[in-house]
C-alpha positions, 0 to 999 in steps of 0.5 A, a space after each residue: 018435250 020428246 024429240 019427235 015433237 021437238 023435230 016437229 016444231 022445228 020443221 014447223 018453224 022452218 016452213 014459216 020462215 020460207 013463206 015469210 021470205 017469199 012474201 016479204 023479201 029483204 029490203 036490200 034484195 028488193 032494191 037491187 037493180 037488175 044490171 045489164 052488162 057484158 064483160 069483154 075480156 078480149 076488148 082492152 081499153 086503148 089510148 086513141 091514135 096510139 101505137 108502139 114501136 121497138 127500137 134497138 140500143 145495141 143489145 138492149 131493146 126498148 119500147 116507144 109509145 107514140 100518140 099522134 094528135 087529133 087531126 094529124 092525118 087530116 088533109 087540112 093539117 098535112 103541112 103541119 109539123 107538131 112539137 114532140 113531148 119525149 117522156 121517160 118511164 113511159 109505163 107511168 107517164 104515157 097514160 098521165 101525159 095522155 089523159 092531162 093534154 086531152 082536154 086542153 088540146 080539145 078545148 083549144 087552151 094547148 097546141 097539139 103535140 105528138 107524144 112519145 114515151 120511152 120504156 124501160 129496157 124490155 126484159 129488165 125490171 123497171 127500177 133496174 133499168 131506170 137506176 142504170 139509165 137515168 143516173 149521171 154517175 156511178 155509185 158503188 153504194 148501190 146494189 144496182 148498176 149505176 151511172 148510165 146516163 151518158 149512154 142513154 143520152 146517145 140512145 135518145 139523141 142518135 136513135 129515138 129522136 132521129 126515128 121520130 123526126 123521120 117518120 113523123 111531122 115534127 118541129 125539131 125546134 119544138 122538143 120537150 123533155 119530161 122526166 119524173 123523179 130519176 127521170 127529173 134527175 137525167 133532164 137536169 143532166 141533159 140541160 147541163 151536157 146537151 141542152 140544145 137537144 130539147 128546147 123545153 124541160 118538165 122536171 117532176 120531183 127531180 132526184 138532185 140528191 143523187 150522190 150528195 147533190 153532185 149534179 147541182 154542184 156540176 151546174 154551179 161549176 158551169 154557171 157561165 154555160 148556163 147564161 147561154 141556155 135557150 130553154 124553158 124550164 118548169 119544175 113541179 114538187 110536192 110540198 111534202 118532199 122534204 126531211 124536216 118536220 112534216 115531210 115525208 122524204 129521206 132528202 130535202 127535195 124541196 130545198 134542192 129544187 129551189 137550189 136548182 131554180 136559183 142556179 138558173 134564175 142567176 144565170 138568166 139575169 144577164 142574158 140580154 135576150 132573156 132566152 132562159 125562162 124557169 118556173 117552180 111549182 110547189 104542189 100542196 099537200 102532194 108527196 113524191 107518189 102524187 105530185 106528178 099529175 099536177 106537174 104535168 098539167 100545170 107544166 104543159 099549160 105553162 109551155 104550151 098554152 095556146 095564148 100564154 105559153 112559153 113555147 108556142 110553134 110559129 107553124 100552128 095558128 089558130 086557123 090551123 086548130 080550127 081546121 083540126 077540130 072540125 076534121 075530127 071531133 073525137 078526143 
């Protein structure tokens, strides 16, 4: 076949293909729906009734993420003082806590509360800030600064909590501390050093392995002080957070959590008024990166379930809840 004839045949084949494509379009193209959507680059998702506040700790600056409960500003609820849930690692925990409490509050299974998340130091990498702020002792084997828990505890006590209680209607007897990982370690340290600062402690996957379990040793040495605790302590941890066969952690965090729970249970036994309540939740198939959301929702239910919670504010009654929900139908 000559070059000219070959070219003519090729052109005819291409024309036939185009005609067939017009009359018999590809199945995937024929079934594709026409989606009508508008990209709104200047309209980010917002958590309802939330705002941020910058707050100073001398030369350091942090940000508070604050979410008010539904109906907070309604006239029916102007005399109500609300529990406050304080979160460390706010950039991670604030969204989770907001999400896991919305439906329980909406469905009247959980009493309403103010949520306050505390950020890492602004301008500093998150891991650097939290390792410094949440660890109770100096460990020179780390490349990062460690041992800043005492200063951060003073910041919480003298700056964060007073700011919140001066600017919002809060129940000072119903403060809840929430911390995960190193934040859980800090919560255990607060329970040891200034337990009266919070009534409730929700500790997710606490890093009690820090410096050869030094905090657990300190708790054991102060067993008499533990018997005087007036607190509700919830610990959640993934079942895979151990260093035995089948685990995925460098440390036996499950064993450390059980040891912590046993210390508190031993302290609670001689209490005549039983003011120390504890619960340990072992989360099946969860590891360190996945356990916190389950810890948060179960911990909040254990603490603030409207009928069975361990920490029920007296000021918030069923009637108050009815008024609150009728005043505002949104989540």
